[in-house]
Each structure stands twice: as structure tokens, then as C-alpha cells.
C-alpha positions as CSV (number, residue, x, y, z in Angstrom):
1,M,64.0,-113.3,-200.0
2,L,61.8,-110.9,-198.1
3,S,63.9,-107.9,-196.9
4,L,64.0,-106.8,-193.3
5,P,64.9,-103.4,-191.9
6,R,68.6,-102.7,-191.8
7,D,68.7,-102.7,-187.9
8,T,67.4,-106.2,-187.6
9,P,70.8,-107.9,-187.5
10,V,72.0,-105.4,-184.9
11,W,69.1,-106.2,-182.5
12,A,69.2,-109.9,-183.3
13,L,72.9,-110.1,-182.3
14,A,72.1,-108.2,-179.1
15,A,69.3,-110.5,-178.2
16,A,71.3,-113.7,-178.9
17,S,74.3,-112.3,-176.9
18,L,72.2,-111.3,-173.9
19,R,70.5,-114.8,-173.9
20,A,74.0,-116.3,-173.9
21,G,75.0,-114.2,-170.9
22,A,77.4,-112.1,-172.9
23,S,77.9,-108.3,-172.4
24,V,76.6,-106.1,-175.2
25,A,77.2,-102.5,-176.2
26,L,74.9,-100.6,-178.5
27,L,76.3,-97.8,-180.6
28,C,73.8,-95.4,-182.1
29,V,74.0,-92.2,-184.1
30,V,71.5,-90.0,-182.4
31,R,72.1,-86.9,-184.5
32,S,73.9,-86.1,-187.8
33,H,74.5,-83.0,-189.8
34,G,76.1,-82.2,-193.2
35,S,78.4,-84.7,-194.9
36,S,78.5,-87.1,-192.0
37,P,79.3,-90.7,-192.9
38,G,77.1,-92.0,-190.1
39,R,73.5,-90.8,-190.4
40,Q,70.9,-90.5,-187.7
41,G,69.6,-93.9,-186.8
42,F,72.8,-95.9,-187.8
43,K,73.6,-98.5,-185.2
44,M,76.1,-101.2,-184.3
45,C,76.0,-104.0,-181.8
46,V,79.4,-104.8,-180.2
47,T,80.4,-107.8,-178.1
48,A,83.8,-109.0,-177.1
49,T,84.2,-111.1,-180.3
50,T,81.5,-109.8,-182.8
51,V,80.2,-106.6,-184.3
52,T,77.4,-106.0,-186.8
53,G,76.0,-102.8,-188.3
54,S,77.7,-99.5,-188.9
55,I,77.9,-96.0,-187.5
56,G,79.8,-94.6,-190.5
57,G,82.9,-96.7,-190.9
58,G,86.6,-95.6,-191.1
59,I,88.9,-94.8,-188.2
60,M,86.0,-93.2,-186.3
61,E,84.1,-96.5,-186.2
62,H,87.2,-98.5,-185.3
63,K,87.8,-96.2,-182.3
64,W,84.3,-96.5,-181.1
65,V,84.3,-100.3,-181.3
66,E,87.6,-100.4,-179.3
67,L,86.1,-98.0,-176.7
68,A,82.9,-100.1,-176.4
69,R,85.0,-103.3,-175.8
70,Q,87.1,-101.5,-173.2
71,R,84.0,-100.5,-171.3
72,L,82.5,-104.0,-171.6
73,L,85.7,-105.5,-170.2
74,A,85.7,-103.0,-167.3
75,G,82.0,-103.6,-166.6
76,D,81.2,-99.9,-167.3
77,G,77.6,-99.8,-168.5
78,A,77.0,-96.0,-168.1
79,P,75.7,-94.3,-171.3
80,L,78.2,-92.1,-173.1
81,L,77.2,-89.4,-175.5
82,R,79.9,-87.7,-177.6
83,P,79.9,-85.5,-180.7
84,Q,82.1,-86.4,-183.6
85,I,83.3,-83.6,-185.8
86,H,84.6,-84.6,-189.2
87,R,87.0,-81.7,-189.7
88,R,90.7,-81.7,-189.1
89,E,90.7,-78.2,-187.7
90,A,88.0,-78.8,-185.0
91,P,89.5,-78.0,-181.6
92,T,87.8,-80.9,-179.9
93,D,85.8,-84.1,-180.6
94,R,87.7,-84.7,-183.9
95,S,86.6,-88.0,-185.4
96,G,89.8,-88.6,-187.5
97,M,87.8,-88.2,-190.7
98,M,87.6,-85.2,-193.1
99,C,84.0,-85.4,-194.4
100,S,83.2,-81.9,-192.9
101,G,79.9,-83.0,-191.3
102,E,79.1,-83.9,-187.7
103,Q,77.4,-86.6,-185.8
104,E,76.7,-87.5,-182.2
105,V,77.2,-91.1,-181.0
106,L,75.6,-92.8,-178.0
107,L,77.4,-95.8,-176.4
108,F,74.8,-97.6,-174.4
109,G,75.4,-100.8,-172.4
110,L,72.7,-103.5,-172.7
111,T,72.1,-105.8,-169.7
112,A,70.0,-108.9,-169.1
113,A,67.3,-106.6,-167.8
114,D,67.0,-105.2,-171.4
115,L,66.5,-108.6,-173.0
116,P,62.6,-108.4,-173.1
117,A,62.8,-105.0,-174.8
118,V,65.4,-106.1,-177.2
119,A,63.5,-109.3,-178.1
120,A,60.4,-107.1,-178.6
121,I,62.3,-104.9,-181.0
122,V,63.5,-108.0,-183.0
123,A,59.9,-109.4,-183.2
124,A,58.5,-106.0,-184.4
125,L,61.2,-105.6,-187.1
126,E,60.8,-109.2,-188.3
127,S,57.0,-109.1,-188.4
128,G,56.6,-105.5,-189.6
129,S,54.1,-104.8,-186.8
130,G,55.5,-101.4,-186.0
131,G,56.0,-99.5,-182.8
132,A,58.8,-97.4,-181.4
133,L,61.9,-97.5,-179.2
134,E,63.3,-95.0,-176.8
135,L,66.7,-94.5,-175.3
136,S,66.9,-91.9,-172.6
137,A,68.9,-90.7,-169.6
138,A,65.9,-91.2,-167.4
139,A,64.6,-94.6,-168.3
140,G,67.2,-96.4,-170.4
141,L,65.8,-98.6,-173.2
142,Q,62.0,-98.8,-173.6
143,V,60.0,-100.2,-176.5
144,Q,56.3,-99.8,-177.5
145,V,55.0,-102.2,-180.0
146,A,51.8,-101.9,-182.0
147,E,48.7,-103.6,-180.8
148,T,47.2,-106.4,-183.0
149,D,44.8,-103.8,-184.5
150,G,47.7,-101.7,-185.7
151,A,47.2,-99.0,-183.1
152,S,50.1,-97.8,-181.0
153,A,50.3,-99.2,-177.5
154,F,51.3,-95.8,-176.2
155,A,49.7,-92.5,-177.1
156,H,52.9,-90.5,-177.5
157,F,54.3,-92.8,-180.2
158,E,51.8,-92.0,-182.9
159,S,52.0,-92.8,-186.6
160,H,52.5,-89.1,-187.5
161,A,55.5,-88.7,-185.2
162,P,58.9,-88.1,-186.8
163,F,60.7,-91.3,-187.7
164,Y,63.7,-90.1,-185.6
165,D,63.6,-87.6,-182.8
166,Y,66.4,-86.5,-180.5
167,Q,66.3,-84.2,-177.5
168,P,69.8,-83.3,-176.3
169,G,71.0,-82.1,-172.9
170,P,71.3,-83.7,-169.5
171,A,67.9,-85.3,-169.8
172,W,68.7,-86.5,-173.3
173,C,66.1,-88.7,-175.1
174,Y,66.3,-90.5,-178.5
175,R,63.2,-91.9,-180.1
176,E,62.8,-94.0,-183.3
177,Q,59.9,-95.6,-185.1
178,L,60.4,-99.3,-185.7
179,G,60.4,-100.7,-189.2
180,F,60.7,-99.0,-192.6
181,R,60.6,-95.3,-193.0
182,D,59.8,-95.4,-196.8
183,H,57.0,-97.5,-198.4
184,V,56.7,-98.1,-202.1
185,T,53.5,-99.4,-203.7
186,V,54.0,-100.8,-207.2
187,V,50.8,-101.0,-209.2
188,G,51.5,-103.8,-211.7
189,G,53.3,-107.0,-211.1
190,G,55.2,-107.7,-214.3
191,H,58.9,-108.1,-215.1
192,V,59.9,-104.6,-214.3
193,S,58.0,-104.7,-211.1
194,L,59.7,-107.9,-210.1
195,A,63.2,-106.5,-210.8
196,L,62.4,-103.2,-209.1
197,S,61.1,-104.9,-206.0
198,R,64.4,-106.7,-205.5
199,V,66.4,-103.5,-205.9
200,L,64.2,-101.4,-203.6
201,A,64.1,-104.1,-200.9
202,A,67.9,-103.8,-200.7
203,L,67.5,-100.1,-200.3
204,E,65.4,-100.0,-197.2
205,F,62.0,-99.6,-199.0
206,A,59.1,-101.7,-197.8
207,V,57.5,-102.9,-201.1
208,T,53.9,-103.7,-201.8
209,V,52.9,-105.0,-205.3
210,L,49.3,-104.9,-206.5
211,D,48.0,-106.4,-209.7
212,D,44.5,-107.2,-211.1
213,R,45.6,-110.4,-212.8
214,P,45.2,-113.7,-210.8
215,D,47.8,-116.4,-211.3
216,L,50.4,-113.9,-212.6
217,P,53.8,-115.8,-212.6
218,T,55.9,-112.7,-211.9
219,L,53.7,-111.7,-209.0
220,A,53.9,-115.1,-207.5
221,A,57.7,-115.1,-207.9
222,N,58.1,-111.7,-206.2
223,D,59.9,-112.8,-203.0
224,A,61.1,-109.3,-202.3
225,A,57.7,-107.6,-201.8
226,R,56.4,-107.6,-198.2
227,H,52.9,-107.6,-199.5
228,R,51.4,-108.9,-202.8
229,R,47.7,-108.6,-203.6
230,V,45.3,-109.2,-206.5
231,I,43.0,-106.2,-206.6
232,D,40.6,-104.4,-208.9
233,Y,42.3,-101.2,-210.0
234,E,39.0,-99.4,-209.4
235,A,39.6,-100.0,-205.7
236,L,43.1,-98.6,-205.6
237,A,42.2,-95.4,-203.7
238,A,41.2,-97.4,-200.6
239,A,44.2,-99.8,-200.9
240,V,47.0,-97.2,-201.2
241,P,46.8,-94.7,-198.3
242,P,48.3,-91.3,-198.8
243,G,51.1,-89.9,-196.7
244,P,54.6,-88.5,-196.8
245,P,56.4,-91.9,-196.6
246,R,54.5,-93.4,-199.6
247,Y,55.9,-93.7,-203.1
248,V,53.5,-95.0,-205.8
249,L,54.6,-96.4,-209.2
250,V,52.1,-97.3,-211.9
251,M,53.3,-99.9,-214.4
252,T,50.3,-102.0,-215.3
253,V,49.9,-104.3,-218.4
254,C,48.6,-101.6,-220.7
255,F,47.7,-97.9,-221.3
256,R,44.0,-98.5,-220.4
257,T,44.7,-100.0,-216.9
258,D,47.4,-97.3,-216.3
259,A,44.7,-94.7,-216.9
260,V,42.3,-96.5,-214.5
261,A,44.9,-96.7,-211.8
262,L,45.9,-93.0,-212.2
263,R,42.3,-91.9,-212.0
264,Q,42.2,-93.5,-208.5
265,L,45.5,-92.1,-207.3
266,L,46.1,-88.7,-208.9
267,G,45.9,-85.6,-206.6
268,R,46.4,-87.5,-203.4
269,P,49.3,-86.4,-201.1
270,Y,51.9,-89.1,-201.9
271,R,55.6,-88.4,-201.6
272,Y,55.9,-89.6,-205.2
273,L,53.5,-90.7,-207.9
274,G,54.9,-91.8,-211.3
275,V,54.0,-93.9,-214.3
276,L,56.3,-96.1,-216.4
277,G,56.3,-95.6,-220.2
278,S,57.6,-93.5,-223.1
279,A,57.3,-89.7,-223.2
280,A,54.5,-90.1,-225.8
281,K,52.5,-92.5,-223.7
282,V,52.8,-90.3,-220.6
283,A,51.8,-87.2,-222.5
284,E,48.7,-89.0,-223.8
285,L,47.9,-90.1,-220.2
286,R,48.2,-86.5,-219.0
287,R,45.9,-85.3,-221.8
288,G,43.3,-87.9,-220.8
289,L,43.5,-87.0,-217.2
290,L,42.9,-83.3,-217.9
291,A,39.9,-84.3,-220.1
292,D,38.6,-86.3,-217.2
293,G,38.5,-83.1,-215.1
294,F,41.7,-83.4,-213.0
295,S,43.3,-80.1,-212.4
296,A,46.4,-78.9,-214.2
297,E,48.2,-78.8,-210.9
298,A,47.4,-82.5,-210.1
299,V,48.4,-83.6,-213.6
300,A,51.6,-81.7,-213.4
301,G,52.4,-83.6,-210.2
302,L,52.5,-86.9,-212.0
303,R,56.0,-88.0,-212.7
304,G,56.8,-89.7,-215.9
305,P,58.5,-91.2,-217.7
306,I,59.9,-92.5,-214.5
307,G,63.6,-93.3,-214.0
308,L,66.8,-91.4,-214.5
309,P,67.8,-91.2,-218.2
310,I,70.5,-93.8,-218.4
311,A,69.4,-95.4,-221.7
312,S,68.1,-98.4,-219.7
313,Q,66.5,-101.3,-221.8
314,T,66.2,-104.5,-219.8
315,P,63.9,-104.8,-216.8
316,E,66.9,-104.9,-214.5
317,E,68.3,-101.7,-216.0
318,I,65.0,-99.9,-215.9
319,A,64.7,-101.0,-212.2
320,I,68.1,-99.4,-211.5
321,S,67.0,-96.1,-213.2
322,I,63.8,-95.9,-211.2
323,A,65.5,-96.8,-207.9
324,A,68.0,-94.1,-208.5
325,E,65.2,-91.5,-209.0
326,L,63.6,-92.6,-205.8
327,I,66.9,-92.3,-203.9
328,Q,67.1,-88.8,-205.3
329,V,63.6,-87.9,-204.1
330,R,64.2,-89.6,-200.7
331,H,67.2,-87.3,-200.0
332,A,65.8,-84.2,-201.6
333,G,66.3,-81.3,-199.2
334,A,68.8,-83.2,-197.0
335,A,71.8,-81.2,-195.9
336,P,74.8,-81.5,-198.2
């Protein structure tokens, strides 16, 4: 089944509840630091009877759900921002947890007037059309969705903007891009590609699979990839745009087509470029790329053999090892 961004059920419940005339509270982690169980962007939708999503779990989350329901019952829709410090010795704003990190939680009441914006968010998440949302002290909830040509409807929500952005203070403002933060292109649609697509889709990666073989059964069966295309590998450079959210994995049917693909992709600024295969195969690919005139620096940037060394053998085990490495890369440099 095609994956959707993690927040989709949160906004879908909010839309359904508002249509039914029920009161709704949104909980959103607008800032996080260190070993916080709730990371920036985590959300919950709370109604009198139902919750979905998470802001980090545990006693902290339980207290926020109860607070949200108390405010719904009292008809208090004023936004509330509160730090949560996960240390027992903190003098104030203790969360009841001992993770040693911090997060700031926004409790925001949604009303019938917000339904058009909430519905637009649901539609953008389900279609993958993109855009951005904004929660602010000045203007409440706003949403900007992409135009049909893929351009942003509002100039200040551009594709190179941070995925999350929070400005604290009395005029606080939280902005977030809609959709997936991380995009994986798998070049090759075989058995490992199929298994990997299903794992990555569950890990909030938007997956695209490309192969040069028409009528490939494993490509046709790949219900986890958001996009599947049959393409000449000589045209990969145009089909796989560079950029910091892009991970590219080469796992074609043979050594020759791996080399064709890599000649199109090597040296471009992807977050990750790797090739599936044994150490001997990858070493031979590197030698060939150097002989083709690629710089030693570009060749050194090629990852391979891909996947963490867990003695994986089956396509499913190999998929787990590769997914673990991508998780490692995704969080590299994050605060401990």
C-alpha cells in the first residue's frame, strides 16, 4: 500500500471532527533539543473521545492530552506554548520524564473556520502536491499549497526553505513544509528494491523506483513506491534531481548497467549515493569510474557496499541493513 506522511492521520481526524461539529485541539512540537522523545514536527489531534499521533509519549503526552481535553470542555481555544524539560532537577516546566532533552509544545484549538485550511493540508499530504503550513500568534493556521505546475503559491514558502522553522517570542511563528522530508530514488526494480521500498515507506521516505526493463514483475508489484518509471539509464541525470533531501541507491540487474547508472549520477550533490554489491564488485566499479575520468574525490563519495554489516542474505534482510544505514545518515549530526 502506498505510504502517506506520518501527519496524515492527525490532519484527517481533525478534518473529520470539524466537519462533524466537534471541538479539536492540535498538539505540535515546535522545537526540540537533545534527547527529547518528541521531535520537532511531531503532532497529535485530540478530541473529546479520540486521539491520534504522538508528541513523544509517556506521562508528558498523557498530561498534554488531559490538558487539551480540559480546554476543549471549557471552550478555551487560546494557543498555549510551554517548554517541556526532561530532567528531574529542572526548577520549572518539568515534563515528568528523564530523557535529559527539551521540547516546546504548542496547544492550538482548531475551529470550524480552520476547516478549509485543514482540508487543504489533508489533500496536499495525500496527493503529494507539496506546500507549507504556518501556525502563528498573528494569523493562526494558514496553508499554502503548490500550484499545478509544482511552483509554490506563495513566494516565502520556497523549495529551499528549511523543512521546519520556528521563531519564538510573543510574535511566535512555526512553519513546516508539507509532505516528505526525505526522498529515495532506487535505480533498479528487482527483489531487493521491492523489499527495500516497503521498509523505507514505513520510515517516512518518499520512494521512487526506476528501471530500464518494461513488464518487470517486481516493479509492477511495488505498491510502496510513490513513483515507478521505466527509463533508459542514459537519461538518469535528468530524472534524478540533486539536492540535500535526495538519497540514491543503485541496484540494477548487472554490473554493466550499474556502471551506466553511476556515470550519470556520480559527483552530483545528493545526500547519499550508494551501490549494492560485494566489496569486489564495488572496487571494480570504482576503478572503472576513475578510468572514465571521474575525480578521486567523486569516486570516494560513492558508498558501497551499501547496508550495515549484519550478515544479511535474503532481500528482506538486505533491505533492513540498507534502511538502517539510511537512518544513520538521516540523523548524522543531530544533537545526542
